Backbone as a ProteinNet text record, in pm:
[ID]
protein_1_A
[PRIMARY]
MRLIHYERAGALGVGLLDAEGRVRPYSLDPALAGEGVMAVVQAHVAGRPLPLADVSLPLDSVGLRAPFPRPRRNIFCVGKNYHEHAREFARSGFDSSAPQGDVPKAPIVFSKVPECVTGPGAPILLDPAISSAIDYEAELLVVIGKGGRGIPKARALEHVWGYSIVNDVTARDLQGKHSQWLIGKSQDSFCPMGPVAVTAEELDLTDTEVRCWVNGELRQNANTRDLIFDVPTLIETLSAGITLLPGDLIATGTPAGVGIGFKPPKYLAAGDRVTIEIGGIGVLENRVVRRGQAEQAA
[TERTIARY]
8200.4	8122.9	8154.1	8053.8	8067.3	8036.5	8131.2	8117.4	8128	8059.8	8067.3	8089.6	8147.1	8157	8059.2	7977.3	7870.7	7843.5	7767.4	7716.5	7565.2	7499.6	7353.3	7311	7231.9	7182.1	7295.9	7405.8	7518	7610.9	7583.6	7667.5	7732	7856.2	7926.7	7896.7	7901.5	7879.6	7950.6	7957.4	8011.4	7905.6	7878.6	7771.5	7805.2	7732.3	7742.4	7630.6	7664.7	7563.5	7513.1	7381.9	7329.4	7292.5	7240.2	7210.3	7104	7020.3	6915.2	6963.4	7091	7144.5	7109	7066.5	7038.1	7157.7	7162.1	7276	7243.6	7328.1	7319.5	7431.8	7401.5	7508	7576	7706.2	7777.5	7756.1	7750.4	7741.6	7881.8	7904.9	8038.8	8035.5	8142	8163.4	8178.9	8119.1	8128.5	8271.2	8366.3	8505.6	8561.1	8524.4	8570.6	8502	8376.9	8304.6	8376.1	8446.4	8520.5	8637.2	8683	8792.9	8746.3	8616.2	8564.2	8584.5	8607.6	8618.5	8739.7	8834	8949.6	8905.4	8795.5	8746.8	8709.2	8653.7	8616	8740.9	8839	8963.4	9032.5	9041.7	9106.7	9035.5	8903.5	8827.7	8848.8	8854.9	8877.5	9014.6	9117.5	9252.8	9261.7	9189.9	9192.4	9105.1	9030.2	8942.6	8818.4	8776.9	8656.3	8561.5	8488	8396.3	8298.9	8274.8	8184.3	8039.1	7953.3	7810.7	7740.4	7639.6	7555.7	7432.5	7394.4	7273.8	7151.3	7046.1	6923.1	6835.5	6896.1	6822.1	6874.1	6796.3	6834.2	6795.5	6891.1	6868.6	6873	6788.8	6803.3	6932.1	7000.5	7128.7	7116.3	7005.5	6991.6	6961.6	6955.1	6932.6	7062.7	7176.1	7305.5	7393.7	7486.5	7586.8	7716	7767.1	7883.8	8013.7	8103.2	8234.5	8342.1	8467.6	8578.6	8584.2	8601.7	8606.6	8716.9	8831.2	8944	8975.2	8901.8	8908.6	9043.5	9116	9249.6	9339.2	9401.8	9494.1	9597.7	9642.8	9733.7	9874.9	9908.1	10033.2	10014	10117.7	10106.8	10057.2	9983.8	9938.7	10056.3	10086.6	10188.2	10128.5	10201.9	10152.8	10256.8	10208.7	10297.5	10283.8	10394.7	10393.7	10423.7	10370.9	10402.7	10384.8	10265.1	10244.7	10151.6	10115.5	10047.9	10135.5	10151.7	10246.5	10224.1	10101	10075.2	10091.5	10052.6	10071.2	10219.3	10299.4	10443.8	10500.9	10452.1	10502.9	10454.2	10323.6	10272.8	10338.6	10368	10430	10576.3	10645.7	10785.4	10795.9	10693.1	10694.1	10651.4	10600.3	10537	10635.2	10759.3	10855.7	10854.1	10762.9	10753.3	10807.6	10871.2	10907.7	11053	11075.1	11211.9	11274	11192.9	11245.5	11266.2	11246	11252.2	11384.7	11499.8	11625.9	11632.8	11552.5	11557.6	11475.4	11412.3	11335.5	11186.7	11108.8	10964.4	10901.2	10936.7	10875.2	10973	10935	11029.3	11066.7	11187.4	11235.5	11196.9	11158.1	11111.4	11003.9	10914.3	10808.5	10864.2	10804	10836.3	10736.9	10786.5	10698.5	10716.9	10605.2	10605	10490.6	10453.6	10342.7	10262	10141.4	10053.7	10026.2	10024.1	10001.9	9855.7	9828.6	9691.9	9590.5	9633.9	9539.9	9483	9535.2	9480.7	9359.7	9323.7	9208.2	9079	8990.6	8857.3	8758.3	8631.7	8532	8461.1	8370.7	8290.1	8200.9	8193.2	8111.2	8177.2	8289.1	8360.4	8436.8	8460.9	8529.5	8678.1	8728.7	8872.7	8906.3	8989.7	9014.9	9123.6	9090.7	9184.8	9228.3	9358.5	9413.4	9509.9	9465.2	9549.8	9677.8	9681.1	9802.6	9913.4	9876.1	9973.7	9999.9	9893.6	9910.3	9808	9852.7	9761.5	9758.8	9802.5	9813.1	9766.8	9638	9582.9	9533.1	9577.3	9545.6	9471.2	9404.5	9329.6	9403.2	9384.6	9442.9	9353.9	9282.2	9197.6	9283.3	9261	9345.2	9268.6	9307.8	9262.2	9342.6	9273.2	9336.9	9333.4	9448.6	9459.9	9462.7	9385.9	9381.4	9446.3	9554.1	9622.6	9541.9	9527.4	9462.4	9567.1	9616.9	9723.1	9855.4	9921.8	10048.6	10161.8	10281.6	10396.5	10514.3	10627.6	10752.5	10811.5	10872.6	10929.7	10824.3	10712.9	10601.4	10633.4	10637.8	10666.1	10547.6	10578.8	10473.9	10368.3	10409	10314.9	10210.4	10239.5	10146.2	10093.2	10124	10091.4	9941.7	9861.1	9717.1	9652.3	9720.7	9670	9671	9746.4	9759.8	9666.2	9586.2	9495.4	9358.9	9311.6	9174.6	9074.8	9106.8	9011.3	9061.2	8964.5	8996.9	8898.5	8942.2	8854	8903.9	8854	8889.5	8952.7	9057.7	9110	9134.9	9129.7	9172.3	9302	9413.7	9544.6	9565.7	9492.3	9499.4	9641.9	9688.8	9829.3	9844.4	9926.1	9966.3	10091.6	10074.6	10186.8	10299.2	10264.2	10369.7	10453.2	10390.1	10466.6	10550.1	10494.5	10567.8	10695.7	10687.7	10805.7	10900.6	10846.4	10929.2	11017.9	10961.9	11034.1	11107.2	11088.4	11155.7	11130.2	11018.8	10971.4	10819.1	10752.5	10608.4	10524.4	10581.2	10498.8	10423.1	10488.6	10422.7	10309.7	10338	10235.9	10121.8	10142.5	10039.9	9961.6	10011.8	9957.3	9884.7	9852.1	9777.6	9641.5	9588.5	9458.4	9355.1	9280	9170.3	9219.2	9349.7	9404.3	9397.7	9314.2	9295.8	9149.7	9059.7	8922.7	8923.5	8836.8	8837.4	8694.8	8671.8	8542.9	8458.3	8324.6	8254.4	8249.8	8286	8271.6	8409.1	8424.4	8539.4	8485.8	8549.5	8502.4	8607.1	8562	8655.7	8714.7	8826.7	8910.5	8836.6	8743.3	8677	8585.4	8557.9	8467.9	8534.1	8667.6	8739.8	8825.9	8829	8919.9	9030.5	9146.2	9254.8	9307.7	9275.8	9321.3	9228	9114	9016.8	8923.1	8977.2	8897.4	8915.1	8806.2	8811.2	8832.5	8915.3	8941.6	8913.4	8812.6	8774.3	8755.3	8775.6	8759.2	8700.8	8602.3	8541.5	8563.6	8583	8583	8472.2	8373.8	8255.9	8189.4	8185.7	8121	8206.8	8327.3	8419.4	8507.3	8503.2	8585.7	8731.5	8812.5	8954	9043.3	9010.8	9091.5	9004.5	9059.3	8983.2	9082.3	9100.9	9202.6	9153.2	9240.4	9207.3	9328.7	9303.6	9415.2	9507.7	9463.7	9554.4	9669.5	9653	9755.3	9861.1	9849	9948.3	10087.6	10188.3	10326.1	10367	10340	10368.8	10236.1	10200.1	10071.3	10071.8	9955.8	9941.4	10035.2	10046.7	10142.7	10286.3	10327.8	10462.4	10478.8	10377.6	10385.8	10398.4	10320.3	10326.8	10462.6	10512.4	10644.6	10751.3	10743	10840.9	10837.3	10716.6	10704.3	10745.6	10710.9	10735.8	10879.7	10958.8	11099.6	11177.1	11165.2	11234	11142.2	11018.1	10918	10807.3	10780.5	10672.5	10538.7	10458	10324	10232.7	10140.3	10051.1	9906.5	9821.3	9678.4	9623.6	9553.6	9499.1	9588.3	9711.4	9794.5	9725.4	9743.7	9677.6	9782.3	9755.4	9846.6	9767	9798.4	9739.2	9825.7	9763.9	9839.8	9882.3	9854.9	9895.3	9777.1	9797.4	9688.5	9714.8	9608.2	9625.7	9652	9676.1	9692	9562	9576.1	9460.1	9450.7	9554.9	9554.2	9570.4	9538.6	9538.3	9669.2	9779.8	9911.3	9947.6	9874.7	9904.4	9850.1	9766.2	9708.4	9796	9784.8	9857.2	9756.5	9736.8	9794.2	9729.7	9787.9	9732.7	9589.5	9511.8	9374	9368.3	9412.4	9410.3	9269.3	9247.9	9117.2	9094.9	8969	8930.4	8810.7	8789.2	8675.6	8546	8462.8	8336.7	8342.6	8463.4	8476.2	8423.7	8372.6	8324.4	8408.2	8471.7	8556	8483.8	8464	8392.3	8482.2	8504.6	8589.2	8505.1	8515.7	8444.3	8544.1	8541	8621.6	8526.5	8534.7	8444.8	8448.8	8331.6	8323.5	8325.8	8356.6	8360.2	8250.2	8253.2	8150.7	8203	8141.7	8170.5	8204.5	8314	8357.2	8346	8275.5	8258.1	8287.3	8361.2	8395.2	8397.6	8363.9	8373.3	8495.3	8544.5	8658.2	8602.8	8651.8	8601.8	8719.6	8711.6	8814.6	8810.6	8926.2	8930.7	8846.3	8854.1	8773.9	8626.1	8581.7	8439.6	8395.5	8481.9	8447.9	8431	8516.9	8508.8	8383.4	8344.1	8221.9	8099.1	8101.9	7988.3	7974.4	8089.8	8086.3	8029.2
11338.7	11271.1	11121.7	11043.9	10898.7	10859	10794.1	10762.8	10613.6	10569.5	10429.4	10421.3	10310.6	10273.4	10157.5	10160.7	10061.1	10023.5	9916.2	9873.4	9867.9	9918.7	9915.3	9900.2	9798.5	9772	9762.5	9699.1	9677.2	9795.4	9906	10025.7	10057.7	10109	10148	10293.3	10324.9	10461.5	10488.1	10613.9	10657.4	10744.6	10722.3	10796.2	10842.3	10941.9	10996.7	10936.1	10882.9	10831.4	10946.8	10974.2	11085.9	11041	11132.4	11105	10996.9	10977.8	10875.1	10741.1	10735.3	10610.7	10583.6	10685.8	10671.8	10719	10676.5	10703.9	10819.4	10923.7	11034	11016	10972.6	10948.3	11078	11067.6	11177.4	11168.7	11283.6	11287.3	11264.5	11144.6	11103.8	11045.7	11070.4	10998.7	10850.4	10759.7	10615.8	10566.7	10620.2	10577.1	10614.4	10731.7	10774.2	10694.4	10655.6	10578.4	10447.6	10392.9	10269.2	10285	10408.7	10434.1	10440.4	10438.9	10444.6	10580.9	10580.2	10704.1	10786.5	10724.1	10798.3	10917	10905.5	11015.6	11135.6	11109.6	11217.7	11280	11196	11247.1	11340.4	11299	11381.1	11514.4	11511.3	11634.9	11727.3	11669.1	11748	11815.2	11738.6	11793	11903.6	11887.2	11986.7	12108.3	12105.6	12217.4	12224.1	12108.3	12102.8	11998.3	12031.5	11933.7	11878.2	11749.1	11684.9	11712.9	11737.1	11760.3	11630.8	11640.8	11526.4	11525.1	11406.1	11392.8	11420.9	11462.7	11498.6	11376	11270.3	11147.9	11093.7	11003.5	10939.4	10792.7	10703.3	10560.1	10491.3	10391.8	10312.7	10232	10222.8	10154.1	10008.6	9944.1	9802.9	9779.9	9887.8	9872.7	9869.8	9883.3	9884	9773.2	9726.6	9629.6	9701	9681	9754.4	9697.2	9786.2	9750.6	9809.8	9772	9834.5	9982.3	10071.3	10214.9	10250.3	10180.6	10202.7	10068.1	10032.8	9896.7	9859.9	9956.6	9931.4	10050.4	10049.2	10158.3	10175.9	10298.3	10327	10275.8	10246.1	10176.4	10095.4	10021.7	9933.6	10008	9935	9989.8	9986	10100.9	10104.2	10039	9948	9877.7	9886.5	9885.8	9898.6	9773.7	9712.1	9592.4	9623.3	9540.4	9546.8	9688.2	9744.3	9883.8	9899.7	9789.7	9793.3	9715.6	9765.2	9706.8	9557.6	9518.1	9377.4	9288.8	9339.7	9259	9241.4	9345.5	9333.1	9220.3	9208.6	9103.5	8966	8954.9	8823.6	8776.3	8869.1	8831.4	8793.7	8863.9	8829.7	8688.7	8645.3	8510.9	8402.5	8441.6	8346.9	8259.8	8307	8234.1	8269.7	8358.3	8400.5	8541.3	8596.9	8737.9	8756.4	8793.5	8815	8941.1	9027.3	9151.1	9137.3	9018.6	8998.3	9035.9	9021.8	9054.1	9195.5	9288.1	9423.9	9439.9	9330.9	9338.7	9330.3	9314.4	9300	9422.4	9541.7	9666.1	9737.4	9762	9824.3	9966	10006.1	10141.1	10240.8	10189.9	10273.5	10194.2	10261	10188.6	10084.1	9966.4	9859.1	9868.3	9895.1	9921.2	9813.9	9760.8	9667.8	9710.5	9628	9669.1	9549.4	9578.8	9481.5	9530.9	9439.2	9481.6	9522.7	9617.3	9668.4	9560.3	9458.2	9358.2	9267.6	9273.8	9187.9	9250.5	9374.1	9440.4	9372.4	9350.8	9298.6	9372.7	9354	9437.5	9372	9445.6	9389.8	9278.5	9170.6	9058	8965.2	9005.6	8920.4	8811.8	8697.3	8588.8	8614.9	8572.6	8558.1	8418.5	8409.4	8281.9	8203	8080.9	7990.1	7887.1	7878.1	7781	7689.3	7569.7	7480.7	7438.4	7446.9	7410.1	7512.5	7631.8	7739.2	7769.5	7770.5	7805.7	7733.8	7693.8	7632.1	7712.4	7839.5	7920.6	8063.2	8078.1	8208.3	8279.5	8403.2	8481	8609	8666.9	8792.2	8902.8	9028.4	9143.1	9265.2	9308.6	9427.1	9552.8	9645.2	9764.6	9889	10000.8	10131.9	10170.2	10214.2	10255.2	10407.5	10467.5	10612	10640.9	10741.3	10782.3	10920.1	10927.2	11055.1	11142.6	11269.8	11366.4	11449.3	11549.6	11632.8	11558.3	11541	11470.9	11556.5	11501.2	11578.8	11492	11557.2	11491.8	11569.8	11499.4	11566.2	11632.8	11564.2	11621.1	11611.5	11722.2	11716.1	11660.9	11595.7	11535	11637.1	11758.2	11859.6	11897.4	11873	11910.8	11789.6	11671.5	11549.4	11530.9	11562.9	11539	11631.2	11739.4	11824.4	11750.8	11642.2	11565.6	11444.2	11425.4	11310.6	11350.4	11276.3	11296.9	11226	11102.7	11027.7	10889.8	10799.9	10669.4	10563.4	10438.3	10324.9	10206.8	10087.5	9963.8	9866.9	9797.8	9685.2	9565.6	9449.2	9325.7	9284.8	9297.2	9264.4	9113.6	9039.5	8893.3	8848.7	8744.7	8704.9	8553.7	8503.9	8362.8	8352.1	8306.9	8306.6	8213	8099.6	8007.6	8068.2	8142.2	8209.8	8323.5	8389.5	8496.8	8442.4	8326.5	8265.4	8208.3	8144.6	8081	8181.4	8297.3	8394.1	8500.5	8499.3	8595.2	8739.9	8763.6	8898.7	8886.5	8998.6	8995.8	9015.7	9060.1	9095.7	8975.9	8862.2	8746.7	8695.4	8678.6	8627.9	8723.7	8851.4	8953.8	8988.2	8949	8999.4	8895	8779.6	8679.8	8736.9	8683.7	8729.9	8727.9	8835.5	8853.2	8884.5	8908.7	8924.9	9068.9	9153.7	9287.8	9331.1	9265.1	9316.6	9460	9544.9	9687.8	9742.4	9839.6	9910.2	9871.6	9881.1	9925.9	10077.8	10149.5	10295.5	10360.9	10473.4	10561.9	10690.7	10739.4	10861.3	10970.2	11094.1	11206.4	11227.5	11298.4	11303.7	11351.2	11444.6	11501.4	11401.9	11289.2	11189.3	11107.3	11112.6	11022.9	11098.3	11048	11097	10993.7	11021.4	10923.9	10892.2	10976.6	10949.8	10856.2	10822.3	10739.2	10670	10576.5	10501.5	10352.5	10282	10139.2	10057.7	9953.9	9860.3	9720.3	9653.2	9521.6	9422.8	9295.7	9190.3	9066	9006.8	8881.2	8776	8651.4	8538.4	8444.5	8425.4	8343.3	8387.6	8519.6	8574.7	8579.6	8522.5	8526.6	8650.6	8735.2	8855.8	8816.3	8850.2	8814.4	8936.8	9050	9171.2	9283	9354.3	9460.7	9563.4	9672.3	9771.2	9910.1	10006.7	10146.2	10210.7	10304.4	10370.4	10444.3	10470.5	10532.2	10437.8	10306.5	10206.8	10193.2	10270.2	10262.1	10298.4	10224.7	10259.3	10385.4	10386.9	10502.9	10556	10678.2	10733	10772	10810.9	10841.6	10953.9	11065.3	11167.6	11115.8	11030	10972.8	10886	10808.6	10723.2	10806.8	10914.7	11000.1	11068.9	11117.4	11179.8	11079.8	10957.7	10854.8	10819.2	10793.7	10753.3	10864.2	10987.3	11098.7	11149.7	11094.9	11135.2	11066.8	11120.2	11062.7	10997.2	10966.3	10913.2	11018.3	11060.8	11157.5	11085.6	11121.8	11066	11134	11056	11104.4	11100.1	11187	11179.8	11039.8	10985.3	10851.4	10741.5	10772.9	10670.7	10618.5	10489.4	10423.6	10370.3	10389.8	10344	10260.8	10131.3	10044.1	10053.8	10089.9	10137.3	10029.8	9903.7	9797.3	9737.1	9616.6	9542.8	9521.9	9516	9490.7	9343.1	9315.2	9177.4	9100.3	8967.7	8880.7	8813.3	8827.3	8757.4	8608.2	8530.2	8385.2	8327.3	8384.4	8329	8351.1	8439.6	8468.6	8366.2	8272	8170.1	8044.8	7967.2	7840.7	7727.9	7644.5	7653.4	7767.8	7807.1	7916.7	7888.1	7993.9	7984.8	8045.2	7966.3	8014.1	8005	8077.3	8077.7	7948.6	7906.2	7786.4	7819.3	7737.4	7758.4	7762.9	7859.6	7877.2	7979.1	8018.8	8118.4	8254.5	8330.2	8466.8	8563.6	8659.7	8759.4	8893.4	8951.9	9078.7	9179.8	9292.7	9398.5	9523.4	9585	9710.5	9815.3	9932	10045.2	10160.7	10212.6	10317.9	10438.4	10489.3	10605.6	10572.1	10447.2	10406.9	10306	10191.2	10091	9950.6	9857.1	9714.6	9654.1	9580	9506.6	9357.8	9284.5	9141.1	9062.1	8952	8863.2	8719.7	8627.8	8485.2	8424.4	8318.2	8245.6	8132	8122.9	8024.2	7952.5	7821.5	7744.2	7781.5	7802.9	7858.5	7780.5	7649.5	7570.9	7592.2	7602.1	7623.8	7761.5	7861.4	7996.2	8000.2	7927.9	7926.6	7854.2	7746.7	7675.6	7762.2	7841.9	7929.8	8039.3	8086.8	8191.8	8138.3
11976.2	11873.6	11873.2	11831.7	11822.3	11677.8	11613	11471.5	11445.6	11338.2	11297.4	11147.1	11105.4	10964.2	10946.3	10841.4	10831.2	10686.2	10671.6	10541.8	10549	10445.1	10439.1	10294.1	10269.6	10134	10033	10075.9	9986.3	9968.3	10033.7	10022.2	10156	10149.2	10270.1	10304.9	10433.8	10478.4	10609.1	10644.9	10773.5	10837.6	10964.4	11028.3	11168.1	11211.2	11346.5	11430.2	11546.3	11638.6	11724.4	11717.2	11794.7	11935.5	12014.5	12155.3	12170.7	12068.9	12073.6	12019.7	11981.4	11929.6	11785.5	11712.9	11570.9	11489	11363.8	11276.7	11182.9	11184.9	11089.2	10987.8	10864.9	10766.5	10721.9	10695.9	10631.9	10481	10416.8	10270.9	10215.2	10162.3	10120.3	9980.2	9904.8	9780.4	9814.8	9736	9768.1	9785.3	9709.9	9723.4	9859.9	9909.8	10042.4	10152.5	10129.4	10230.5	10261.2	10162.2	10183.7	10278.2	10300.1	10392.3	10537.3	10559.1	10694.4	10758.8	10889	10966	10923.4	10853.2	10802.1	10718	10644.5	10562.5	10648.9	10766.5	10858.4	10921	10956.4	11013.5	10914.4	10790.7	10689	10670.8	10667.7	10651.8	10771	10889.6	11010.8	11006.6	10968.8	10963.1	10858.5	10747.4	10639.9	10669.2	10779.6	10813.5	10727.7	10673	10589.5	10647.1	10751.2	10810.6	10707.4	10713.9	10619.1	10655.2	10556.8	10585.7	10620.2	10703.8	10737	10646.5	10602.9	10522	10607.8	10545.5	10618.3	10638.8	10692.7	10724.1	10855.6	10914.5	11039.8	11030.5	11061.2	11047.1	11182.7	11204	11327.1	11322.1	11435	11440.5	11397	11430.8	11395.9	11247.9	11169.5	11025.2	10946.7	11015	10946.5	11001.5	10918.3	10961.6	10995.9	11115.7	11162.5	11105.5	11066.2	11014.1	11105.6	11083.6	11155.4	11118.3	11215.5	11183.7	11085.1	11094.3	11003.2	10937	10831.6	10777.9	10718.5	10662	10609.2	10640.7	10758.1	10790.7	10680	10660	10548.6	10572.2	10695.9	10724.8	10851.5	10889.5	11005.5	11129.2	11210.3	11338.2	11435.9	11497.2	11602.7	11727.6	11788.2	11906.6	12017.7	12140.9	12256.9	12343.7	12373.9	12456.7	12602.6	12688.8	12833.1	12889.2	12872	12912.7	13032.5	13097.6	13227.1	13324.5	13444.6	13539.3	13561.2	13593.9	13625.2	13502.5	13384.2	13263.2	13231.6	13253.7	13230.4	13314.7	13437.4	13527	13483.6	13446.3	13407.5	13277.6	13187.2	13060.6	13080	13169.4	13198.3	13255.8	13327.8	13387.7	13289.2	13172.2	13081.3	13004.5	12986.2	12906.1	12759.1	12718.2	12578.2	12557.5	12657.8	12655.5	12615.3	12487.6	12440.3	12497.1	12561.9	12621	12771.1	12825.4	12970	13034.7	12966	13034.9	13089.5	13036	13088.6	13216.3	13260.9	13384	13357.6	13464.5	13449.1	13386	13431.9	13384.2	13291.6	13166.9	13072.4	13112.7	13075.6	13105.1	12996.6	12879.9	12769.1	12695.6	12623.1	12552.3	12455.8	12458	12364	12248.7	12129.5	12015.6	11908.5	11860.1	11747.1	11655.8	11558.7	11471.7	11425.3	11376.2	11312.7	11170.7	11074.5	10937.2	10918.1	10827.6	10810.3	10775	10701.2	10650.5	10758.9	10880.8	10986.3	11054.8	11017.3	11078.9	11034.7	11130.2	11101.9	11190.5	11166.3	11232.6	11348.7	11412.5	11520.6	11467.2	11541.4	11499.5	11400.5	11341.2	11246.6	11322.2	11258.7	11331.2	11351.2	11465.2	11487.5	11438.5	11335	11269.4	11340.1	11374.2	11438.8	11335.8	11310.4	11215.1	11288.9	11330.7	11410.6	11339.5	11206.7	11133.7	11153.3	11200.1	11217.3	11363.9	11445.6	11587	11673.3	11791.4	11888.9	12018.4	12011.6	12134.5	12105.1	12073.4	12036.9	12162.3	12179.2	12298.6	12260.1	12357.5	12342.2	12416.4	12372.6	12442.4	12419.7	12521.3	12512.9	12518.3	12422.4	12418	12372.7	12429.9	12383.4	12260.3	12155.4	12031.1	12019	11992.3	11972.4	11822.8	11781	11640.4	11628.4	11550.7	11530.5	11433.1	11467.4	11379.7	11308.8	11375.9	11319.6	11328.4	11214.5	11213.4	11267.1	11269	11314.6	11351.1	11364.7	11404.3	11521.1	11614.7	11731.3	11816.6	11838.1	11915.1	12063.9	12136.1	12279.6	12357.5	12466.7	12549.5	12590.1	12620.9	12669.3	12564.6	12436.2	12330.4	12253.9	12303.3	12229.6	12207.6	12308.7	12295.5	12193.2	12154.2	12046.9	11912.9	11905.6	11781.6	11779	11882	11889.1	11834.4	11734.8	11685.3	11775	11813.3	11894.9	11931.2	11962.3	12019.4	11970.7	11978.4	11953.1	12036.1	12003.9	12074.8	11976.3	12019	11941.6	12033.5	11971.6	12035.8	11966.6	12036.5	11980.2	11989.7	11908.2	11910.7	11876.1	11946	11937	11934.6	11842.7	11843.3	11930	12053.1	12147.2	12101.9	12042.4	12000	11887.6	11796.6	11691.9	11750.2	11848.8	11916.4	11977.9	12041.3	12101.2	11997.7	11895.6	11792.5	11720.4	11685.8	11604.3	11686.6	11817.9	11906.6	11865.2	11803.9	11771.4	11757.3	11737.6	11757.2	11632.1	11521	11405.7	11348.9	11330.2	11269.2	11357.6	11486.1	11577.2	11602.8	11573	11595	11468.6	11351.2	11225.3	11142	11199.6	11125	11081.1	10972.6	10923.9	11036.9	11050.5	11148.2	11288.2	11307.8	11441.8	11495	11433.7	11490.3	11481.4	11555.4	11563.1	11614.7	11556.4	11588.7	11588.5	11679.5	11678.6	11798	11781.2	11660.8	11644.9	11753.4	11753.7	11761.2	11692.2	11711.5	11770.8	11875.6	11942.2	11930.8	11925.9	11923.2	12061.5	12066.3	12186.2	12310.2	12294.4	12412.8	12482.7	12419.7	12478	12588.8	12599.6	12689.5	12789.5	12912.6	13016	13032.1	12975.7	12976	13115	13212.6	13348.9	13423.9	13362.6	13433.9	13335.3	13257.5	13160	13185.2	13206.9	13236.2	13109.2	13120.5	13011.7	13065.7	13006.1	13057.2	12942.7	12972.7	12873	12938.7	12870.2	12911.9	12804.3	12844.7	12753.5	12798.5	12712.2	12744.1	12873.6	12895.5	13013.9	13137.8	13133.6	13247.9	13238	13339	13339.5	13353.9	13253.9	13254.8	13278.5	13216.5	13228.4	13285.7	13382	13448.2	13500.2	13424.7	13460	13422.6	13438.2	13411.4	13343.9	13254.7	13185.7	13281.8	13403.3	13501.1	13536.6	13503.3	13534.3	13425.1	13317.4	13210.6	13262.8	13219.7	13254.4	13178.5	13048.5	12963.6	12910	12948.4	12908.1	12760.3	12710.9	12568.4	12523.9	12597	12554.2	12543.4	12636.4	12629.8	12506.1	12472.3	12353.9	12227	12218.3	12099.6	12090.3	12202.1	12202.7	12158	12207.5	12173.9	12026	11973.5	11833.6	11737.6	11770.3	11677.7	11684.4	11774	11782.9	11671	11550	11434.9	11334.7	11374.1	11282.3	11268	11148	11127	11135.9	11233.9	11245.2	11144	11088.5	10983.8	11031	10977.8	11011.1	10982.7	11079	11065	11117.1	11159.4	11222.4	11347.9	11373.1	11486	11582.8	11712.6	11817.9	11917.8	11926.8	12028.1	12153.5	12264.5	12380.3	12479.7	12450.9	12542.1	12615.4	12666.7	12730.9	12879.6	12961.2	13104.5	13135.5	13262.2	13308.2	13287.9	13278.3	13264.6	13129.5	13046	12917.6	12942	12838.5	12855.3	12900.8	12852.5	12885.9	13032.4	13099.6	13239.6	13336.8	13289	13375.5	13375.1	13480.4	13493.8	13508.2	13405.4	13270.6	13191.5	13077.8	12998.2	12952.8	12941.9	12891.9	12751.5	12654.5	12517.4	12459.3	12349.8	12285.9	12207.4	12202.5	12128.8	12040.8	11940	11851.3	11932.6	11903.5	11974.5	12086.8	12128.1	12234.8	12188.7	12281.6	12256.2	12339.4	12273.4	12340.9	12337.1	12454.5	12467.3	12536.9	12471.8	12527.6	12545.1	12662.7	12689.2	12737.4	12676.2	12721.6	12750.1	12872.1	12914.9	12822.8	12787.3	12700.1	12552.9	12519.3	12377.8	12347.3	12413.9	12387.4	12404.5	12329.1	12344.2	12207.9	12204.1	12085	12115.6	12030	12054.6	11927.8	11945.1	11833.1	11881.2	11791.8	11820.9	11752.8	11813	11757	11671.4	11546.9	11452.3	11387.8	11380.4	11309.7	11162.3	11100.7	10965.1	10866.8	10863.2	10768	10787.5	10911.7	10939.4	10891.8	10907.6	10862.6	10711.6	10638.4	10492.5	10446.6	10516.4	10480.8	10501.8	10614.8	10644.3	10540.6	10486.4	10384.6	10254.1
[MASK]
++++++++++++++++++++++++++++++++++++++++++++++++++++++++++++++++++++++++++++++++++++++++++++++++++++++++++++++++++++++++++++++++++++++++++++++++++++++++++++++++++++++++++++++++++++++++++++++++++++++++++++++++++++++++++++++++++++++++++++++++++++++++++++++++++++++++++++++++++++++++++++++++++++++++++

């Protein structure tokens, strides 16, 4: 299944995208509709599938929102999880984990605060007073369905509800200044997400393309087969002592080709357009906007 969170005529909704690309809304209490696709995940885990309304809407009649507009806790994120990106980041001078070598021996986990999530088409805010080194990172997002603790790798995928797309936007100068990643990763608007969330059967994790363009220039081009630590390993690692909950989100890492990997770096600037495509899910696109200009436009 392919699901979206949307706004129409001032009201929020969650809908199923059918084979013709039309939207079938779920019958939801308005308060639950504000939670986005999380409402569907919860119903699935509880064994109470949500009914679909007896209407069909054209996709272009709705405004797309982030599928999970406010995660219930920080997004789990994995650093240096593609071989070539691990090497380019180790060479960048911003890598506080570099002493362990180019390729990590265990998953490197950090987090992004829920409030940095923004939707498809929403601006990535650039604030020159805070950072002058904003980077993009195309990533596959894992959505936990059935929670658990001590989940073995062999059964990890039984706990996955589905997948989406995120751009793990990063202030590289803040990342280097603080020698940790939360501040530089969690600035307002630094987690564009969506536009579609798909259920687990829609994706082949052994062969899913992850690509990113900036202003039409292909920068990142990889496949999930290139992951250093696959999704089952990440779930096993995180759940070893941390109880995963339904709706938890895991960003699985970005491939080589981020701005910091170029000489000189190709950081984002106001007016840039970042387009991320993940096979089987869709396309996420956002523009970079200087904060003052974004406030004037609002």
